[in-house]
C-alpha distance (Angstrom), angle and dihedral (degrees) to the residues before:
residue distance angle dihedral
M1 . . .
P2 3.83 . .
P3 3.75 115.7 .
Y4 3.85 116.6 -99.1
R5 3.83 112.9 -101.0
K6 3.75 120.5 -159.1
P7 3.85 109.6 -123.5
D8 3.76 116.7 -119.0
V9 3.80 130.9 -149.8
K10 3.80 93.9 -93.3
D11 3.81 92.1 57.3
I12 3.82 91.8 50.2
L13 3.81 92.7 47.9
K14 3.80 91.2 47.5
K15 3.77 92.4 49.4
Y16 3.81 97.5 48.3
S17 3.81 101.1 28.6
S18 3.78 95.2 91.2
K19 3.80 92.2 47.4
I20 3.82 93.1 48.8
E21 3.77 91.2 45.5
G22 3.80 90.9 51.7
Q23 3.80 92.5 52.3
V24 3.78 99.8 41.3
G25 3.79 98.5 27.7
S26 3.81 92.0 65.1
A27 3.75 90.0 63.0
K28 3.79 91.9 49.2
K29 3.78 93.9 47.2
T30 3.77 91.2 52.4
V31 3.79 96.9 67.4
S32 3.78 136.0 11.4
Y33 3.78 94.7 -145.4
S34 3.79 100.9 -169.0
R35 3.82 92.9 52.2
E36 3.78 94.4 39.1
Y37 3.79 92.3 47.3
A38 3.83 91.1 58.7
K39 3.80 92.9 43.6
F40 3.79 93.8 45.1
K41 3.82 92.1 49.7
Q42 3.82 91.9 48.1
E43 3.80 95.2 48.5
M44 3.80 101.4 38.0
T45 3.80 104.0 37.5
P46 3.81 109.2 41.6
E47 3.82 92.1 147.6
L48 3.79 89.1 61.4
T49 3.79 93.7 52.1
R50 3.80 90.8 51.8
Y51 3.79 90.3 54.6
E52 3.79 89.3 46.7
R53 3.83 91.0 53.3
W54 3.82 90.8 52.6
C55 3.78 91.4 48.7
K56 3.78 93.7 47.8
T57 3.82 92.3 49.9
L58 3.81 109.9 33.4
G59 3.81 92.3 17.7
S60 3.80 90.8 57.4
A61 3.81 95.7 48.2
I62 3.79 92.0 93.5
K63 3.77 131.1 6.1
L64 3.82 116.7 -126.2
N65 3.77 124.2 -160.9
I66 3.80 108.2 -130.9
S67 3.76 129.5 -173.2
Q68 3.76 119.3 -91.1
K69 3.82 91.6 -117.7
D70 3.82 92.5 54.7
E71 3.78 91.4 43.5
Q72 3.81 92.7 54.5
R73 3.81 91.7 46.2
I74 3.80 94.6 49.8
K75 3.81 92.1 42.1
R76 3.80 91.3 54.4
D77 3.80 91.8 50.4
L78 3.81 91.7 47.9
E79 3.82 91.6 51.1
I80 3.80 92.4 49.1
S81 3.81 89.9 49.9
N82 3.81 91.2 47.4
L83 3.79 92.1 -122.8
D84 3.80 118.4 158.0
L85 3.81 95.7 -142.2
E86 3.80 141.2 115.1
P87 3.81 118.9 -118.3
S88 3.81 90.6 -122.1
Q89 3.78 90.6 58.4
A90 3.79 92.2 54.4
M91 3.81 92.1 47.4
T92 3.79 92.7 46.7
L93 3.79 92.3 52.9
S94 3.81 91.1 55.3
V95 3.84 91.5 50.5
M96 3.83 92.3 45.9
S97 3.83 92.1 50.4
F98 3.83 90.2 50.5
A99 3.82 94.0 46.8
G100 3.82 93.4 43.6
V101 3.80 96.1 53.0
F102 3.80 93.1 40.9
V103 3.84 93.1 51.9
L104 3.81 91.2 43.8
G105 3.80 91.4 52.6
L106 3.81 91.9 46.9
L107 3.85 92.6 49.6
I108 3.81 93.1 48.3
S109 3.79 92.4 47.0
V110 3.87 93.1 48.9
A111 3.85 89.2 46.4
I112 3.80 91.4 53.8
A113 3.80 91.3 48.9
L114 3.85 91.6 48.7
I115 3.82 92.6 47.2
K116 3.86 90.5 51.8
G117 3.80 89.8 45.4
S118 3.78 99.0 -129.7
F119 3.78 136.2 84.2
G120 3.81 86.2 -142.2
E121 3.84 86.5 69.8
F122 3.81 91.0 60.5
P123 3.87 106.4 133.2
F124 3.78 98.4 -124.7
L125 3.80 93.6 170.4
F126 3.80 92.7 52.9
F127 3.79 91.5 46.2
F128 3.81 90.9 48.7
L129 3.81 90.8 51.3
M130 3.81 90.3 49.7
I131 3.81 89.5 52.4
I132 3.80 89.9 50.9
L133 3.81 89.5 48.0
S134 3.80 93.0 50.1
L135 3.82 91.7 49.1
F136 3.80 89.8 48.6
L137 3.80 91.3 49.6
F138 3.78 90.8 50.6
Y139 3.80 91.1 50.9
F140 3.82 93.6 43.6
V141 3.82 96.7 46.8
N142 3.78 93.2 41.0
S143 3.81 91.8 52.4
Y144 3.81 93.8 39.3
P145 3.84 94.8 98.9
K146 3.81 88.7 52.2
R147 3.81 90.8 48.2
L148 3.80 91.0 50.3
A149 3.79 91.0 47.9
N150 3.84 90.4 50.7
K151 3.80 90.6 46.1
W152 3.79 89.7 49.7
R153 3.82 91.1 49.2
L154 3.80 92.6 47.6
K155 3.79 92.1 53.8
A156 3.78 94.6 39.6
S157 3.83 92.8 48.5
S158 3.81 89.7 58.0
Q159 3.83 87.4 61.3
M160 3.79 96.8 46.7
V161 3.80 98.1 92.8
P162 3.83 94.0 47.3
A163 3.81 88.6 46.2
I164 3.81 93.1 55.0
L165 3.82 88.7 43.2
Y166 3.83 92.0 53.8
I167 3.80 92.2 48.6
V168 3.83 94.7 44.8
V169 3.77 94.5 48.1
Y170 3.82 92.0 46.7
M171 3.81 93.8 47.3
R172 3.81 92.1 49.3
H173 3.79 87.7 75.9
T174 3.82 101.2 19.6
P175 3.85 114.7 36.3
N176 3.82 94.5 -157.4
L177 3.82 115.1 122.1
E178 3.84 95.9 -166.5
R179 3.80 94.1 52.9
A180 3.82 91.5 43.4
I181 3.83 90.0 55.8
V182 3.79 89.6 47.7
F183 3.82 89.6 51.8
A184 3.82 91.3 48.8
S185 3.83 93.7 47.0
E186 3.81 91.0 52.2
H187 3.80 94.1 52.8
L188 3.78 104.0 33.3
Q189 3.79 123.4 90.5
Y190 3.78 129.5 -119.8
P191 3.01 129.7 -42.3
L192 3.80 104.9 19.4
A193 3.81 90.5 46.5
L194 3.81 87.9 58.8
D195 3.83 90.7 49.6
F196 3.81 91.8 53.2
K197 3.79 91.5 47.1
K198 3.77 89.6 49.8
V199 3.84 88.1 56.7
F200 3.82 87.0 64.6
Y201 3.78 92.4 37.7
N202 3.85 91.4 58.3
V203 3.81 89.4 54.1
E204 3.79 92.8 48.3
V205 3.79 94.0 52.6
G206 3.80 90.4 47.5
K207 3.79 98.9 -110.5
F208 3.84 88.8 126.1
S209 3.76 130.2 19.3
T210 3.85 98.6 -143.0
I211 3.79 137.7 30.2
K212 3.81 90.4 -120.1
E213 3.82 91.9 57.3
S214 3.78 91.2 48.5
L215 3.79 92.0 46.2
D216 3.82 93.4 48.7
N217 3.82 90.2 49.8
Y218 3.81 90.2 51.2
L219 3.80 92.6 48.4
E220 3.81 90.4 55.3
T221 3.82 88.4 67.8
W222 3.84 87.1 67.1
R223 3.82 94.0 49.8
D224 3.82 94.9 104.0
Y225 3.80 95.9 34.8
S226 3.83 111.9 36.6
V227 3.79 116.6 13.3
E228 3.84 90.3 166.4
F229 3.83 89.3 64.2
I230 3.80 90.6 55.1
E231 3.82 91.5 45.8
A232 3.79 91.9 50.8
F233 3.82 91.8 51.9
H234 3.80 91.3 47.6
L235 3.81 89.4 53.6
I236 3.79 89.2 49.6
E237 3.82 90.6 51.3
S238 3.82 91.6 47.3
S239 3.82 90.7 53.1
L240 3.80 88.0 69.2
F241 3.82 89.6 66.8
E242 3.82 96.0 50.5
P243 3.84 109.5 111.0
D244 3.83 93.6 -160.8
N245 3.83 116.5 71.1
A246 3.82 93.6 -146.9
R247 3.83 91.8 53.6
R248 3.81 90.0 46.1
I249 3.82 91.2 55.1
A250 3.82 91.3 45.0
T251 3.84 89.9 53.0
L252 3.82 90.0 50.9
E253 3.80 91.7 50.3
K254 3.78 90.0 47.9
S255 3.83 89.8 56.8
L256 3.84 90.1 55.6
Q257 3.82 90.6 49.6
V258 3.85 90.5 49.2
I259 3.86 92.4 55.3
L260 3.85 91.8 44.9
D261 3.79 92.8 50.3
G262 3.82 91.4 45.1
V263 3.82 93.5 52.7
Y264 3.78 91.1 47.1
N265 3.77 94.5 50.0
K266 3.80 93.1 47.9
M267 3.82 92.2 49.0
L268 3.81 89.3 47.3
K269 3.79 90.2 53.7
F270 3.83 91.1 46.2
T271 3.83 92.5 53.2
H272 3.79 90.0 53.0
N273 3.80 95.4 45.9
V274 3.82 99.0 43.2
R275 3.79 97.9 61.7
S276 3.82 98.9 74.9
P277 3.87 97.1 43.0
L278 3.84 90.7 49.4
T279 3.80 91.4 50.8
N280 3.78 91.6 48.4
V281 3.80 93.0 49.2
Y282 3.78 91.7 47.7
M283 3.83 91.9 51.8
L284 3.84 94.5 45.2
A285 3.80 99.7 39.9
V286 3.82 101.7 32.2
M287 3.81 116.6 17.7
L288 3.82 100.0 40.9
P289 3.85 94.5 46.8
V290 3.83 90.7 47.9
L291 3.80 93.2 50.1
G292 3.81 89.5 47.3
I293 3.81 92.2 60.5
A294 3.79 93.2 80.0
L295 3.79 91.8 58.9
L296 3.79 96.4 51.2
P297 3.85 99.8 81.8
L298 3.81 92.1 48.0
A299 3.82 92.8 42.7
S300 3.81 91.4 49.2
A301 3.83 90.4 52.4
M302 3.78 90.7 50.9
V303 3.80 99.6 46.3
G304 3.79 94.7 37.9
D305 3.82 118.3 -159.7
M306 3.81 92.1 0.5
L307 3.84 90.0 84.6
R308 3.78 118.3 45.2
W309 3.80 134.4 167.1
T310 3.83 89.6 -102.6
H311 3.83 88.4 62.1
V312 3.81 89.3 53.1
V313 3.80 90.7 52.0
I314 3.78 91.3 49.9
L315 3.78 92.0 47.3
Y316 3.83 100.2 43.0
N317 3.79 101.1 30.8
L318 3.81 101.2 36.0
I319 3.79 115.5 17.8
I320 3.82 102.9 35.6
P321 3.84 95.6 42.8
F322 3.79 89.5 48.1
M323 3.82 90.5 50.9
A324 3.81 90.8 48.4
F325 3.83 91.9 48.7
F326 3.77 92.4 45.8
M327 3.82 93.9 50.4
M328 3.80 93.5 43.5
D329 3.80 90.1 48.6
K330 3.82 90.2 53.2
I331 3.79 88.8 53.8
M332 3.81 93.7 47.8
V333 3.80 91.8 53.5
L334 3.79 86.7 67.0
R335 3.83 92.9 59.6
P336 3.81 109.0 112.0
G337 3.78 99.5 -136.3
G338 3.77 130.9 -72.9
Y339 3.75 143.0 -149.5
G340 3.79 94.0 -100.9
E341 3.76 132.3 163.3
T342 3.78 119.5 -22.3
K343 3.79 123.7 -132.7
L344 3.82 87.2 -137.8
L345 3.81 86.0 77.1
E346 3.82 88.5 77.3
R347 3.82 90.6 64.4
N348 3.79 93.5 57.5
P349 3.85 111.4 113.0
L350 3.81 88.9 -129.3
Y351 3.81 94.7 53.4
H352 3.84 92.5 97.9
K353 3.85 88.4 69.1
Y354 3.77 90.2 56.5
K355 3.82 92.0 52.3
S356 3.78 97.0 39.5
N357 3.82 119.6 110.9
K358 3.81 97.1 -161.6
Y359 3.80 91.5 94.9
Y360 3.83 89.3 65.7
Y361 3.81 92.2 59.5
K362 3.80 93.7 46.3
A363 3.81 93.0 48.1
F364 3.81 92.0 47.2
L365 3.82 91.1 55.5
M366 3.82 90.0 44.6
Y367 3.81 96.2 53.1
L368 3.83 100.3 31.3
P369 3.90 89.7 99.9
F370 3.82 88.4 60.3
F371 3.81 91.5 58.8
I372 3.84 91.7 44.4
I373 3.83 89.5 53.3
G374 3.80 90.3 47.6
F375 3.79 93.3 52.1
L376 3.83 95.8 43.5
P377 3.85 93.4 106.8
L378 3.79 91.1 56.7
I379 3.84 91.8 41.7
F380 3.81 91.7 52.6
Q381 3.78 94.5 45.5
F382 3.80 104.2 40.5
T383 3.83 104.9 27.8
P384 3.85 132.7 62.8
M385 3.84 90.1 -121.9
P386 3.87 95.7 108.2
E387 3.81 91.7 53.3
L388 3.77 91.4 49.3
L389 3.81 89.6 52.4
G390 3.78 93.8 43.4
L391 3.80 93.9 -113.1
E392 3.78 134.5 129.1
K393 3.81 121.7 -111.7
D394 3.81 91.8 -118.4
Y395 3.79 140.4 7.5
T396 3.78 133.8 -157.6
F397 3.80 122.0 -124.8
A398 3.82 88.3 -111.9
Q399 3.83 90.1 57.5
L400 3.81 89.1 50.9
G401 3.80 90.9 54.0
L402 3.82 95.1 -101.3
G403 3.81 99.3 112.2
F404 3.78 89.4 154.7
F405 3.81 87.7 80.0
G406 3.80 93.0 50.2
D407 3.80 128.2 -138.0
I408 3.82 95.9 -35.0
K409 3.79 112.3 136.2
F410 3.79 120.1 -113.6
F411 3.83 96.2 -133.7
D412 3.85 97.7 14.7
F413 3.79 107.5 -161.0
K414 3.83 112.4 179.3
E415 3.79 128.9 -150.7
F416 3.79 111.9 -118.1
G417 3.79 131.9 162.7
G418 3.78 95.3 -11.9
G419 3.80 93.3 -48.7
Y420 3.80 141.1 58.6
V421 3.78 131.6 -85.1
G422 3.78 126.5 -167.3
P423 2.98 150.0 -1.2
F424 3.82 93.3 -129.9
G425 3.81 96.7 161.5
I426 3.77 125.3 115.4
G427 3.82 89.4 -131.2
A428 3.80 91.4 59.6
L429 3.80 89.8 48.4
M430 3.79 92.9 52.3
L431 3.82 92.0 48.6
S432 3.81 90.6 49.1
L433 3.82 88.9 63.3
F434 3.80 88.5 73.6
I435 3.82 91.8 66.0
P436 3.84 98.4 67.0
L437 3.82 89.4 33.9
G438 3.84 90.1 55.6
A439 3.82 92.3 46.0
A440 3.80 92.3 48.9
L441 3.82 94.4 46.5
F442 3.80 89.6 46.5
F443 3.79 93.0 58.3
S444 3.78 93.1 36.8
T445 3.82 93.1 54.3
V446 3.83 93.5 44.9
F447 3.80 94.3 48.0
K448 3.82 92.3 45.1
N449 3.81 94.1 51.7
K450 3.81 92.1 44.3
T451 3.80 95.4 51.1
K452 3.81 110.2 25.3
D453 3.81 96.7 90.3
L454 3.81 95.0 43.1
I455 3.84 91.0 46.8
K456 3.82 89.0 55.4
E457 3.80 88.8 50.8
R458 3.79 90.0 49.0
E459 3.83 90.8 51.0
N460 3.81 88.6 53.3
T461 3.81 88.6 48.5
K462 3.82 92.4 51.2
Q463 3.80 90.3 50.3
L464 3.80 88.9 49.8
E465 3.81 90.1 50.7
N466 3.79 90.9 52.1
E467 3.82 89.6 54.5
F468 3.78 95.4 37.9
N469 3.79 97.2 84.2
N470 3.80 93.8 67.0
S471 3.80 90.3 43.6
L472 3.79 90.1 54.2
F473 3.75 89.6 52.3
Q474 3.84 89.8 52.0
L475 3.82 91.2 47.9
G476 3.78 90.2 52.1
N477 3.78 94.6 47.6
R478 3.81 94.6 49.0
M479 3.80 93.7 45.6
G480 3.82 88.4 47.5
N481 3.82 87.1 56.4
G482 3.80 90.1 56.4
V483 3.82 102.8 -96.1
P484 3.84 109.9 147.0
S485 3.77 117.9 -119.7
E486 3.83 90.7 -115.6
L487 3.82 91.0 62.3
V488 3.78 101.7 33.6
F489 3.83 95.5 76.8
G490 3.78 93.2 60.1
Q491 3.81 92.2 49.8
V492 3.82 93.8 48.8
A493 3.83 90.2 47.7
E494 3.81 89.5 55.5
S495 3.83 91.2 53.1
S496 3.84 92.9 46.7
K497 3.82 99.5 63.6
G498 3.78 113.9 163.8
L499 3.80 95.5 13.5
K500 3.82 131.4 108.1
T501 3.82 88.4 -117.7
E502 3.83 88.4 64.4
D503 3.81 91.1 65.2
F504 3.81 93.6 46.8
F505 3.81 94.8 48.9
K506 3.82 91.7 42.9
R507 3.78 89.7 55.9
V508 3.76 91.6 51.3
N509 3.80 91.9 46.1
Y510 3.83 92.2 48.2
N511 3.82 91.8 51.1
I512 3.83 90.4 50.4
R513 3.85 98.6 44.7
Q514 3.82 102.8 31.0
M515 3.83 103.7 27.3
G516 3.82 96.0 38.1
M517 3.80 93.6 -127.6
G518 3.78 126.6 151.2
V519 3.78 119.9 -115.7
E520 3.83 94.0 -97.4
K521 3.80 94.2 48.8
A522 3.82 92.2 43.2
I523 3.80 89.2 59.1
F524 3.81 104.9 31.1
D525 3.84 105.3 29.0
T526 3.77 108.2 133.8
K527 3.84 93.6 -131.3
R528 3.81 108.0 28.2
G529 3.80 103.3 15.5
A530 3.81 115.7 128.5
I531 3.79 92.4 -132.0
S532 3.84 90.2 65.8
R533 3.83 89.9 72.8
Y534 3.82 92.7 45.4
P535 3.81 108.8 41.8
S536 3.79 98.0 -168.5
D537 3.80 127.1 146.3
L538 3.80 89.4 -154.1
I539 3.78 94.1 55.6
A540 3.79 93.4 40.7
T541 3.84 90.8 50.0
S542 3.79 92.2 48.9
M543 3.78 94.1 48.6
K544 3.82 94.7 46.0
I545 3.78 90.5 52.2
L546 3.80 90.4 46.8
I547 3.82 91.5 53.5
E548 3.79 93.6 46.0
S549 3.80 96.4 45.3
A550 3.82 92.8 44.6
K551 3.80 87.1 65.6
K552 3.80 87.6 66.7
G553 3.80 94.8 48.9
L554 3.79 141.8 -68.3
K555 3.80 94.6 -90.9
I556 3.78 92.2 53.3
A557 3.83 89.6 48.2
A558 3.84 89.9 50.5
I559 3.84 91.5 51.0
S560 3.82 90.7 48.1
L561 3.82 92.2 51.5
M562 3.80 90.5 49.3
S563 3.83 88.6 52.9
I564 3.81 90.7 50.5
S565 3.81 90.3 49.0
E566 3.79 89.6 55.7
Y567 3.80 90.6 45.5
V568 3.82 91.0 51.5
K569 3.81 91.1 50.7
N570 3.81 91.7 52.3
I571 3.82 92.9 46.5
K572 3.81 91.5 50.7
K573 3.79 90.8 49.5
I574 3.85 90.7 50.7
T575 3.80 93.4 44.6
N576 3.80 94.1 49.9
R577 3.79 91.8 48.0
L578 3.82 92.5 50.5
K579 3.80 92.3 47.6
D580 3.79 89.3 53.2
L581 3.81 89.8 52.5
L582 3.82 93.0 47.2
A583 3.84 95.7 42.1
E584 3.81 94.4 85.7
I585 3.82 94.2 49.4
I586 3.79 94.5 44.8
S587 3.79 96.8 44.3
G588 3.80 91.9 47.3
M589 3.82 93.8 49.8
K590 3.81 91.8 44.1
S591 3.82 93.0 52.8
N592 3.79 90.0 47.0
M593 3.80 91.8 49.8
T594 3.80 99.7 44.6
F595 3.82 100.8 31.7
L596 3.80 118.2 14.1
T597 3.81 99.6 40.4
P598 3.88 95.6 46.9
L599 3.82 89.6 43.6
L600 3.82 93.0 52.3
S601 3.78 92.2 42.1
G602 3.79 91.7 52.7
I603 3.81 93.1 48.4
V604 3.81 92.4 46.3
V605 3.79 92.3 49.0
G606 3.82 87.4 53.1
L607 3.79 90.9 50.7
A608 3.81 91.3 48.8
A609 3.81 88.9 51.0
M610 3.81 90.5 49.8
I611 3.82 92.4 52.7
T612 3.78 90.2 49.6
S613 3.79 91.1 47.3
I614 3.83 93.0 50.9
L615 3.82 94.3 49.0
N616 3.80 90.4 43.5
K617 3.78 93.7 50.6
L618 3.80 95.8 43.8
N619 3.82 92.7 41.2
I620 3.83 87.9 -163.4
S621 3.78 95.8 -175.3
Q622 3.84 90.9 57.5
L623 3.81 92.3 46.6
S624 3.82 91.3 51.1
G625 3.80 89.9 50.7
E626 3.83 91.9 51.4
G627 3.79 91.9 54.2
G628 3.81 94.7 -104.2
V629 3.81 93.3 129.0
A630 3.78 101.0 2.1
G631 3.74 92.9 103.7
I632 3.76 96.8 61.9
G633 3.78 99.3 89.7
G634 3.78 111.9 -92.1
L635 3.78 94.2 -26.7
G636 3.75 91.6 108.5
N637 3.74 92.1 58.0
I638 3.81 91.1 48.5
L639 3.82 92.5 50.1
E640 3.79 91.6 51.7
I641 3.80 88.6 76.8
F642 3.83 88.9 70.5
D643 3.78 94.6 76.6
V644 3.81 110.5 161.6
M645 3.84 89.7 -156.3
K646 3.81 89.7 67.0
M647 3.82 96.1 46.8
I648 3.78 124.3 107.2
P649 3.82 106.4 -102.8
P650 3.81 108.8 -116.2
Y651 3.83 87.5 -134.2
Y652 3.83 92.3 69.9
L653 3.78 93.0 35.1
Q654 3.84 92.1 58.0
I655 3.82 93.4 46.8
A656 3.83 90.2 52.0
I657 3.82 91.4 48.4
G658 3.81 93.5 46.2
I659 3.81 92.7 51.4
Y660 3.81 89.0 45.6
L661 3.80 89.8 55.4
I662 3.80 90.5 51.9
Q663 3.81 90.4 50.2
I664 3.81 92.5 49.7
I665 3.81 91.8 50.0
F666 3.82 89.2 52.6
I667 3.82 92.0 49.8
L668 3.82 98.5 42.2
T669 3.80 94.5 43.7
G670 3.78 91.3 51.9
T671 3.79 89.6 49.5
L672 3.82 94.7 49.6
V673 3.83 92.8 47.3
T674 3.82 90.1 50.2
I675 3.80 91.6 49.4
D676 3.80 91.3 49.4
S677 3.81 104.6 35.3
G678 3.81 108.6 10.9
E679 3.81 119.0 -128.1
D680 3.82 102.6 -6.3
K681 3.81 115.6 151.7
L682 3.80 95.3 179.4
E683 3.77 93.8 53.7
K684 3.80 91.9 42.8
T685 3.81 92.3 52.0
N686 3.81 92.4 48.2
K687 3.81 95.1 46.6
I688 3.82 93.0 46.8
G689 3.80 90.0 54.6
K690 3.82 92.5 51.0
N691 3.82 95.7 44.0
L692 3.81 93.1 47.2
K693 3.77 91.3 55.0
K694 3.83 94.1 46.8
G695 3.81 96.6 42.9
V696 3.83 102.3 41.6
V697 3.85 95.2 40.6
L698 3.80 88.0 53.3
Y699 3.80 89.7 47.1
F700 3.82 91.0 50.5
I701 3.80 93.5 50.5
V702 3.81 95.9 44.4
S703 3.83 92.3 45.1
L704 3.78 93.0 48.9
L705 3.82 94.9 47.8
T706 3.83 93.2 43.0
V707 3.83 93.4 49.0
L708 3.80 91.9 48.7
A709 3.82 94.2 45.2
L710 3.81 95.8 46.8
F711 3.80 92.7 42.4
A712 3.81 90.5 52.6
L713 3.82 90.5 47.7
T714 3.82 91.2 49.4
S715 3.79 91.3 49.3
I716 3.84 91.9 51.2
V717 3.83 95.0 47.0
L718 3.79 97.8 41.9
G719 3.76 92.5 39.0
G720 3.81 89.0 62.6
L721 3.78 93.7 45.1
L722 3.80 96.6 46.7
């Protein structure tokens, strides 16, 4: 019998090296994280690379010394956004953008004054707007890293629950944290998938020595934003130290419950806190500007040249929409994640319609006559078109066969200072209504044609998701009874007659039996996969976990599907509860946006037109000059301030208000969709198209009827007095 020899370290390493390499090596062979990290970042985040290029060019022109507090703040935001920049570069870019716009505005203003030959011609309004623009650019660029970090968090937080689910389901059968994170990073969407890959990337480049150190460092970035995500991961880590398998699984399931409860509580708090800010923004950015419209014609007559239609355009189409967008954006930053749009949408066969630009050309040709009609007053007055057609530049209502309205001109341009001002006529005002109507119908038609087919597919997908919970339970039961995954889809399809799930499982079964595909390819093949017709994160997550767990055995796959079924039930319960809480806010804002605001805008435009019509018909300043009211003390001098020549023509006023209404519908609809569904471009595009059509068509009808009614009333009353 050979003498006993104590084994040394080399023998142990030799014996177990192949086994360790087989277990760990599979995870390393799956993904080359350093190369994939760079590729993933380049392909998925082009807006970040553009910002990086600006920072590395203009931001590196000079080096600014910034305070340590600001440096730490900016550095943290840059790390969260995965930007390879120095804090000084980001700060320098904001200063350079401020200085560049300010100097450009100053040079242009001085040049205008020199060309006109007098400092009195210095464009103070233009220079003031350039100062405001430069201050805004400084604020926007300086806060851009924070905005990117918040945007990253918002998107990543919508993937937190699926991420914990992937890791928990994987670790139920394989208690290996590294491989579970690899599995999650392969199946999650941007940007949380990139975060998980960067955990490995930081180990590969030597920033951290172990995965746990890298993971703990990453989790600290969520300390102020999502404590439940950190707690869930700590429970997952602690499950590795549980000696009893039942307690280990219970700890894993507890981590999933922690993240579900955390998301629910944060959304509950958001629904309570968002009501008051939304109401305040609506009152400040919508109701007050609309009510102020009626005062503009009278105010412009009183202050003379100090208030022009260009000022109204700047106020209503630039400043107020920007304020509304800025305040709404500040509210949306507070939203704690959402389910949002799925990247699987891009694989739908109808996705090319959504991305196509041909609808813009068709809609432009369709609604071009609306814009021509709207600009007819300007075409008749300032082009030779009427002479070419043998027409006059303007007609009175009597010439048009409407003698009831008297000799008032239809367009009513007035000679003033060697040129023409106006149009002040009611006819020009009514024609101007076609400009916002054409713009709204243009966008509405384009957005409807781009999204209508995909929205139908999404409705089918939502119906499938509602039925999918029971189907998952059936899948789990049958696989638990020993039915292979290749056969189970056909059996479940037979028992799901008349449901949406029947079509999905039939497609999978057909691909397996007739096309000779494996289960994974039958579901996820880019051309024929069943998931292409049903772009759902829920279904994709369930099927990926089914495929992965089936590799460990049918019973493990059955248990995994049962866990997903319970998860789906909890998610549906949370989603329905949150929708109930948000329903009052969303329905109230939607009715205000598509009914109350257009209704008030139309009535106020009619009132503004009536004021203009009264002052135009009375022509008080001319009467006072002819001695009509000059003898009544100083009343004649007072009435001279109401000079119709200095008023804002209702034609331009209505166009500015109509475009403002379109802008507000864009902003408010985007806000409501984000509150309800998270970041969802398809839903946002579809809802904007619908709301534009409802709101602006109502505005057109109300404005037209109000203008006609009040003009007729004014003609009757003043006709009797004069």
